[in-house]
C-alpha positions in Angstrom: 129.8 120.4 104.7 130.7 122.1 101.3 128.2 123.8 99.1 128.8 121.2 96.3 127.9 118.4 98.7 124.8 120.1 99.8 123.7 120.7 96.2 124.2 117.0 95.4 122.2 116.0 98.5 119.3 118.4 97.5 119.3 117.0 94.0 119.3 113.4 95.3 116.3 114.3 97.6 114.4 115.8 94.6 114.9 112.6 92.5 114.2 110.3 95.5 110.9 112.1 96.2 109.9 111.4 92.6 110.8 107.7 92.7 109.2 107.2 96.1 105.9 108.8 95.0 105.7 106.5 92.0 106.8 103.1 93.3 109.0 103.6 96.3 112.7 103.0 96.5 113.9 106.6 96.9 116.3 105.5 99.5 118.4 104.1 96.7 119.3 107.7 95.8 119.2 109.5 99.2 121.1 107.0 101.3 124.2 106.7 99.1 124.3 110.4 98.7 124.3 110.9 102.5 127.0 108.3 103.0 129.2 109.9 100.4 128.7 113.2 102.2 130.4 111.7 105.2 127.6 110.6 107.5 127.8 107.4 109.4 125.4 104.6 108.3 123.0 105.2 111.2 123.1 109.0 110.7 122.4 108.5 107.0 119.5 106.2 107.7 118.1 108.5 110.3 118.5 111.7 108.2 117.0 110.0 105.2 113.8 109.3 107.3 113.6 113.0 108.3 113.5 114.0 104.6 111.5 111.1 103.3 108.6 111.4 105.7 107.6 114.8 104.3 107.8 113.7 100.7 105.8 110.5 101.3 103.2 112.3 103.3 102.7 115.0 100.6 102.4 112.3 98.0 99.8 110.5 100.1 97.7 113.7 100.2 98.0 114.2 96.4 96.9 110.6 95.8 94.0 110.9 98.2 92.7 114.0 96.3 92.7 112.2 93.0 92.1 108.5 93.5 90.6 106.1 96.0 93.0 104.4 98.4 91.9 101.5 100.6 91.2 103.0 104.0 90.3 99.7 105.5 93.9 98.7 104.9 95.7 102.0 105.1 94.4 103.0 108.6 95.2 99.9 110.6 98.4 99.1 108.7 99.5 102.7 109.0 99.0 102.7 112.8 100.8 99.4 113.2 103.6 100.6 110.9 104.5 103.4 113.3 105.1 100.8 116.1 106.8 98.1 114.1 109.1 100.5 112.2 110.1 102.0 115.5 110.8 98.5 116.8 112.9 97.8 113.7 114.9 101.0 114.2 115.4 100.2 117.8 116.9 96.8 116.9 118.8 98.0 113.9 122.1 98.0 115.7 121.5 94.4 117.0 121.0 92.7 113.6 123.6 92.2 111.0 122.2 93.7 107.8 124.3 91.3 105.8 121.9 88.5 107.0 118.9 90.2 105.4 120.4 91.5 102.1 120.7 88.1 100.4 117.1 87.3 101.3 115.9 90.6 100.0 117.8 90.1 96.8 116.0 86.7 96.2 112.6 88.3 96.9 113.3 91.1 94.5 114.5 88.7 91.8 111.2 86.9 92.2 109.3 90.2 92.0 111.1 91.2 88.8 110.5 87.8 87.1 106.8 87.8 88.2 106.1 91.4 86.9 108.0 90.7 83.7 106.3 87.4 82.9 102.9 88.8 83.7 102.6 92.0 81.7 98.9 92.5 82.8 99.8 92.3 86.5 98.7 95.5 88.2 97.2 97.1 85.1 93.6 96.5 86.1 92.0 96.0 89.5 90.7 92.6 90.5 88.2 93.4 93.3 87.0 89.8 93.6 90.4 89.0 95.4 89.5 91.4 98.2 88.2 89.1 101.0 88.2 89.7 104.8 91.2 87.3 105.3 93.1 88.9 102.5 92.6 92.3 104.0 93.9 91.0 107.3 96.9 89.5 105.5 97.6 92.8 103.7 97.5 94.7 107.0 99.9 92.3 108.6 102.2 92.3 105.6 102.3 96.1 105.4 101.9 97.2 109.0 104.1 94.5 110.6 106.5 92.7 108.4 107.4 95.4 105.8 107.2 98.1 108.5 109.8 96.3 110.6 112.0 95.8 107.6 111.8 99.5 106.9 113.0 100.4 110.4 115.9 97.9 110.4 117.1 98.2 106.8 114.8 100.1 104.5 115.6 100.0 100.8 112.6 99.2 98.7 109.9 99.5 101.4 107.5 101.3 99.1 108.1 98.8 96.4 107.3 95.9 98.7 104.1 97.6 99.8 103.1 98.2 96.2 103.6 94.5 95.3 101.9 93.3 98.5 98.7 95.2 97.9 98.6 94.4 94.2 99.1 90.7 94.7 97.1 90.1 97.9 94.2 92.4 97.3 94.1 92.7 93.5 94.6 96.5 93.4 95.9 98.1 90.3 99.3 99.8 90.6 97.9 103.3 91.0 95.6 102.4 93.9 98.3 100.2 95.5 100.8 103.1 95.3 98.3 105.5 96.9 97.6 103.0 99.7 101.3 102.3 100.2 102.1 106.0 100.7 99.9 106.1 103.9 101.7 103.1 105.4 105.1 104.3 104.3 104.4 107.6 106.1 103.8 105.5 109.2 107.0 103.5 108.8 109.0 106.7 108.3 107.4 108.3 111.4 108.0 105.3 113.7 111.7 105.0 112.6 112.2 108.7 112.8 110.9 108.9 116.4 113.4 106.3 117.5 116.3 107.7 115.6 115.5 111.2 116.9 115.4 110.0 120.5 118.8 108.3 119.9 120.2 111.6 118.6 121.2 110.3 115.1 119.2 112.7 113.0 120.9 115.7 111.4 117.8 117.9 111.5 119.0 121.0 109.6 120.2 118.9 106.7 117.2 116.6 106.8 114.7 119.5 106.7 116.5 121.1 103.8 116.4 117.9 101.9 112.7 117.5 102.8 111.8 120.6 100.8 113.3 119.0 97.6 111.8 115.6 98.5 108.3 117.2 98.7 108.8 118.8 95.3 109.9 115.5 93.7 107.1 113.6 95.4 104.5 116.0 94.1 105.8 115.7 90.5 106.0 111.9 90.8 102.5 111.5 92.2 100.9 113.6 89.5 102.8 111.7 86.8 101.6 108.4 88.2 98.0 109.5 88.4 98.1 111.1 84.9 99.9 108.3 83.1 98.4 105.3 84.9 99.4 101.8 85.8 101.4 101.1 82.7 103.8 103.9 83.6 104.0 102.7 87.2 104.9 99.2 86.0 107.8 100.5 83.9 109.2 102.5 86.8 108.7 99.6 89.1 110.8 97.3 86.9 113.5 99.9 86.7 113.6 100.4 90.5 113.5 96.7 91.3 116.5 96.2 88.9 118.4 99.0 90.6 117.6 97.6 94.0 118.9 94.2 93.1 122.1 95.7 91.6 122.7 97.9 94.7 122.2 95.0 97.2 124.3 92.7 95.1 127.1 95.3 95.0 126.9 95.8 98.8 126.9 92.0 99.4 129.6 90.9 97.0 131.7 93.8 95.7 131.8 96.5 98.4 134.9 96.2 100.7 
């Protein structure tokens, strides 16, 4: 691999770490960069996980030091996420991603409309929404459904977790993002274990990108904590729009 390609990958990892730490969706930057560098789709997905897990974990630690994340959700959902993301990664070769992409686009369009039409959504916590059954629903959504999706496809996992915890449990965007980082670390770990055992991870490249991913994640987490939920909302809308455009291009324009 040429020095120029490596430089582009490291820059993409830095930017992806920042995006992931704020709202999720860093794979939008890392995955295309890895594919353009000549990796196969499964190698790109696997190597992306080997970098992203370090950035996400470091962001989770930074959030934990500065704000209160929901341990009753994060602990069980994080444990489940390891298993179900691994299951998704194991079945990635069996399911046509083209089946999921239109569905994901529809969900993201709904998310964009919802966040746009409700400007106060996620700005303030609504603790009255946090009931026992809603906690169970949030754990199932994050640790099972979204974790499986991350293993099998991946783009926007952190964004989906953020929206799930905000809408189901009434968290503000900052607490939801902090909680999401714990589960996202679990999804990355589960998928990485499977991809690693299958021999798809380019470890030297992934670990090099991980250093930049950590740097970006630290910057992103600190900006989200310092600037608050309004800042996270703006970044969320930008990332959701980019996700919709990327999935639409893959579905309708890519050869």
